[in-house]
C-alpha positions in Angstrom: -2.3 -2.0 -65.3 -3.7 -3.8 -61.9 -2.4 -2.2 -59.1 -1.7 -3.3 -55.4 -1.2 -1.1 -53.0 0.0 -1.8 -49.5 -0.1 -0.2 -46.4 2.3 -0.3 -44.2 1.5 2.8 -41.2 -1.3 4.0 -42.3 -0.7 7.2 -39.7 1.5 8.6 -42.6 -0.3 10.0 -45.2 1.9 12.0 -46.7 -0.7 14.6 -47.5 -0.2 18.6 -48.1 -1.8 21.6 -49.9 -3.4 22.0 -53.0 -1.1 25.2 -53.1 1.4 22.7 -53.8 0.6 20.9 -56.3 2.9 22.0 -59.0 5.7 19.6 -57.3 3.1 16.6 -58.9 3.7 15.4 -62.6 0.8 16.8 -64.9 -2.7 15.2 -64.1 -5.7 15.6 -65.4 -7.8 18.1 -63.3 -10.9 16.2 -64.3 -10.0 13.6 -61.6 -8.1 16.3 -59.5 -10.6 15.1 -57.2 -9.0 11.7 -56.5 -6.0 13.2 -54.9 -7.9 15.4 -52.3 -9.1 13.9 -49.2 -10.6 17.1 -46.3 -9.1 19.6 -48.9 -5.2 18.3 -49.2 -3.7 16.5 -51.8 -3.3 13.0 -49.9 -1.2 10.6 -51.7 -2.1 7.7 -49.1 -6.3 8.2 -49.9 -5.2 8.6 -53.4 -3.7 5.4 -53.6 -6.5 4.2 -51.4 -9.1 4.8 -54.1 -7.3 4.3 -57.4 -6.2 0.2 -56.7 -7.5 -2.4 -57.9 -6.5 -4.1 -54.2 -6.0 -2.8 -50.9 -3.3 -4.9 -48.5 -2.2 -4.1 -45.2 0.5 -6.5 -43.1 -2.0 -8.1 -41.1 -6.1 -8.3 -40.7 -5.8 -7.2 -37.7 -4.2 -4.4 -38.5 -6.9 -3.9 -41.2 -9.4 -4.0 -39.1 -7.7 -1.4 -37.0 -7.3 0.9 -39.7 -11.2 1.0 -40.4 -11.5 2.7 -36.9 -8.4 4.8 -36.3 -6.4 5.6 -39.5 -5.5 9.7 -39.1 -9.5 10.5 -40.8 -9.4 8.1 -43.1 -11.6 4.9 -41.4 -14.6 5.8 -43.5 -12.7 5.7 -47.4 -11.3 2.2 -46.0 -14.3 1.2 -44.9 -16.2 1.7 -48.2 -12.9 0.1 -49.9 -13.1 -2.8 -47.4 -14.2 -5.5 -50.0 -10.9 -5.0 -52.3 -9.0 -5.1 -49.1 -7.1 -7.8 -47.2 -3.9 -8.5 -44.5 -1.2 -10.4 -45.6 1.5 -10.8 -42.9 5.1 -10.4 -43.2 7.6 -13.4 -43.3 10.9 -13.1 -41.9 14.5 -14.9 -43.4 14.5 -18.0 -42.4 18.3 -18.6 -43.3 19.3 -15.9 -40.8 16.9 -16.7 -37.9 18.0 -20.5 -37.9 19.2 -21.6 -34.7 20.6 -24.5 -36.3 22.8 -22.7 -38.2 22.7 -19.4 -36.4 26.6 -18.5 -35.9 26.0 -15.5 -33.2 24.8 -18.2 -30.8 26.9 -19.7 -27.9 25.0 -23.2 -28.5 22.5 -23.9 -31.7 19.9 -26.7 -31.6 20.4 -30.1 -32.7 17.8 -32.5 -31.6 17.6 -31.9 -27.8 15.2 -28.3 -27.9 15.6 -28.5 -24.1 19.9 -28.8 -23.6 19.5 -25.9 -26.3 17.5 -23.5 -24.0 19.1 -24.7 -20.9 22.6 -24.1 -22.4 22.0 -20.3 -24.3 20.0 -19.5 -21.1 23.4 -20.4 -18.9 25.1 -18.0 -21.3 22.7 -15.3 -20.8 23.3 -15.8 -16.9 26.9 -15.4 -17.2 26.8 -12.0 -19.1 24.4 -10.7 -17.1 24.8 -12.4 -13.8 21.2 -13.5 -13.1 20.6 -15.7 -10.7 20.2 -19.4 -11.4 16.9 -21.2 -12.4 14.7 -18.0 -12.6 12.7 -17.7 -16.1 14.0 -14.9 -18.3 11.6 -12.5 -19.7 13.1 -9.9 -22.1 12.2 -7.0 -24.7 14.0 -6.5 -27.8 13.1 -3.1 -29.2 13.1 0.9 -29.8 12.5 1.9 -26.3 9.4 4.5 -26.9 5.9 4.8 -27.0 4.7 3.0 -30.0 6.1 -0.1 -28.6 5.0 0.5 -25.1 8.6 0.7 -23.8 7.2 3.5 -21.1 5.5 0.6 -19.2 9.0 -1.8 -18.4 9.8 0.4 -15.4 6.9 0.0 -13.3 6.1 -3.2 -14.5 9.2 -4.9 -14.0 9.1 -2.8 -10.8 5.8 -4.4 -9.6 6.7 -7.4 -10.5 9.1 -8.0 -8.3 7.2 -6.1 -5.6 5.1 -9.3 -5.8 7.4 -12.0 -5.5 7.5 -12.9 -9.1 10.1 -15.2 -9.5 12.2 -14.2 -12.6 14.9 -11.8 -14.1 13.8 -9.3 -16.6 16.1 -8.0 -19.8 15.9 -5.4 -21.7 18.1 -4.7 -25.5 17.1 -1.6 -27.2 17.7 2.4 -27.4 15.1 5.1 -27.5 13.6 7.0 -24.8 16.5 8.8 -22.6 13.6 9.0 -19.5 13.2 5.2 -20.1 17.3 4.5 -20.2 17.5 6.3 -16.8 14.7 4.9 -14.9 15.9 1.1 -16.5 19.6 1.9 -15.2 17.8 2.2 -11.8 16.1 -0.4 -11.9 18.9 -2.6 -12.6 21.4 -0.9 -9.6 18.1 -1.9 -6.9 17.8 -5.2 -8.6 21.0 -6.4 -9.2 21.0 -10.3 -10.5 16.8 -9.7 -11.8 17.0 -6.5 -13.9 19.7 -5.5 -16.9 19.3 -3.8 -19.9 21.7 -3.4 -22.6 21.5 0.1 -23.6 22.5 -0.5 -27.3 21.5 -1.5 -30.6 23.5 -5.4 -30.7 22.7 -7.7 -33.7 24.5 -10.8 -32.0 23.2 -10.2 -28.7 19.7 -9.8 -30.2 20.2 -13.3 -31.7 21.6 -14.9 -28.4 18.8 -13.3 -26.0 16.1 -14.4 -28.1 17.8 -18.3 -28.2 18.1 -17.7 -24.3 15.5 -16.3 -23.0 11.7 -18.2 -21.9 9.5 -15.6 -22.5 9.5 -12.1 -25.1 7.6 -9.4 -24.3 5.8 -6.9 -26.8 3.3 -4.7 -25.0 3.1 -2.3 -28.4 0.3 0.4 -28.7 0.9 -0.1 -32.8 2.0 -3.3 -34.5 0.9 -3.6 -38.3 2.8 -6.5 -38.4 5.3 -6.8 -35.9 8.7 -9.4 -36.6 10.0 -10.1 -33.0 7.4 -12.4 -32.2 8.3 -14.4 -34.9 12.2 -14.3 -34.1 10.9 -15.7 -30.5 9.3 -19.1 -31.9 12.2 -19.4 -34.5 14.3 -20.3 -31.3 11.5 -21.5 -29.2 10.8 -18.5 -26.4 7.6 -17.7 -25.6 6.2 -14.6 -26.7 3.7 -12.2 -24.5 2.0 -9.9 -26.8 -0.6 -7.1 -26.6 -3.2 -8.6 -29.0 -3.3 -5.7 -31.9 -2.0 -5.9 -35.4 -0.2 -8.3 -36.4 0.5 -9.7 -33.3 -3.5 -10.5 -32.7 -3.1 -12.4 -36.2 -0.2 -14.6 -35.1 0.3 -15.0 -31.5 -3.3 -16.9 -30.0 -2.9 -17.0 -26.4 -2.6 -20.8 -25.6 -4.8 -20.8 -22.5 -7.6 -19.6 -24.9 -6.7 -22.3 -27.4 -5.0 -24.6 -26.5 -4.9 -26.8 -29.5 -3.0 -23.8 -31.5 -1.6 -21.4 -29.0 1.6 -19.9 -29.2 2.0 -17.6 -26.3 -0.1 -15.2 -24.1 -2.0 -12.4 -25.7 -3.7 -9.0 -23.3 -6.2 -7.2 -25.3 -6.1 -3.8 -23.3 -2.9 -1.6 -23.1 -2.6 -0.5 -19.4 0.0 -1.5 -17.2 -2.7 -3.7 -15.0 -3.2 -6.1 -18.2 0.4 -6.3 -19.3 1.5 -7.5 -15.7 -1.2 -10.2 -15.2 -0.4 -11.3 -19.3 3.2 -11.3 -17.8 2.4 -13.1 -14.6 -0.2 -15.9 -16.4 3.2 -16.8 -18.4 5.5 -17.2 -15.6 2.5 -19.5 -13.6 2.4 -21.7 -17.0 6.7 -22.1 -17.0 6.2 -24.1 -13.5 5.0 -26.9 -15.4 7.6 -27.7 -17.3 6.1 -30.0 -19.2 3.5 -27.7 -20.3 6.6 -25.2 -21.2 8.3 -27.8 -23.1 5.5 -28.8 -24.6 4.8 -25.5 -26.3 8.5 -24.3 -27.2 8.2 -27.3 -29.6 4.7 -26.2 -31.2 6.0 -22.8 -32.0 9.1 -24.0 -33.3 7.2 -25.6 -36.2 5.2 -21.9 -36.4 5.4 -20.7 -40.2 6.3 -17.1 -40.9 8.3 -17.7 -43.5 8.0 -15.4 -46.8 7.4 -18.6 -48.6 3.8 -18.4 -46.4 3.7 -14.9 -47.9 4.6 -15.4 -51.2 1.8 -17.6 -51.7 -0.4 -15.3 -50.5 0.5 -12.5 -52.6 1.0 -14.8 -56.1 -2.7 -15.6 -55.4 -3.9 -12.2 -55.0 -1.7 -11.4 -58.3 -3.2 -13.9 -60.2 -7.1 -13.1 -59.1 -6.2 -9.7 -60.7 -5.0 -11.1 -64.0 -7.9 -12.6 -64.4 -10.6 -10.0 -62.7 -11.3 -6.3 -63.5 -11.1 -4.1 -60.0 
């Protein structure tokens, strides 16, 4: 039977000792080598060895797995000819700025009015200063998402005179919570944090923010950058995994760029990327043109489904 095996996070191998092989269904001992990797029963390695085609949720993440996959790097490089990355999609009905019931103001013909009115709603809720770009982080406040950079990043940007407001929505590490609370008290009207899971507020932040910050350590695919584009909010991302595939830098690729990207996981690299974005936003016409471009980006499941359908058809006509 033709098989397709998809890796979402290559750090989870599910490996266990051979002493527990009785937990498995019966198998031919002569084929036991397919189960083994480095002396352990490794289901992830077995899937990679046995599948006809291997997919990950982005080409960028596939490249990373060949270098960092918890000991499976050689195997993935060896099986690379049968591997490809296919980006996930998003539900365009749930994330539809023209019909979104969570929003204070829905998108009509006037994109500028849509952004302005939703931004005004955020300013009213969080008491932000007027006429300042809003830079938002939405997600788990954990190291994997780069959230440990946020307190120092926001503080330093404000010390450098950044004309912006910074907003965080999410929950995670207690120490990050405390640092953000302190920062909010120190910079009222410029920094705030909703330390909760709130789906309605998330939609409103995507609609009312100017920029979405994603300084991830690891991001196999990423969805938040796609949600942001649906609401004409410009992503600022670390160029890794799916973020690398979906958000080309507008200054490096003026014709096709969808946001701002930085390579290194570091405070300084993230800081420079935010500063570049804020400088770009001073040109109102350039920002408006970029918003219109990202609003047209296709992150639908239809696009992803076409790639999977092509893969399945290929399998039906070819042997591995």
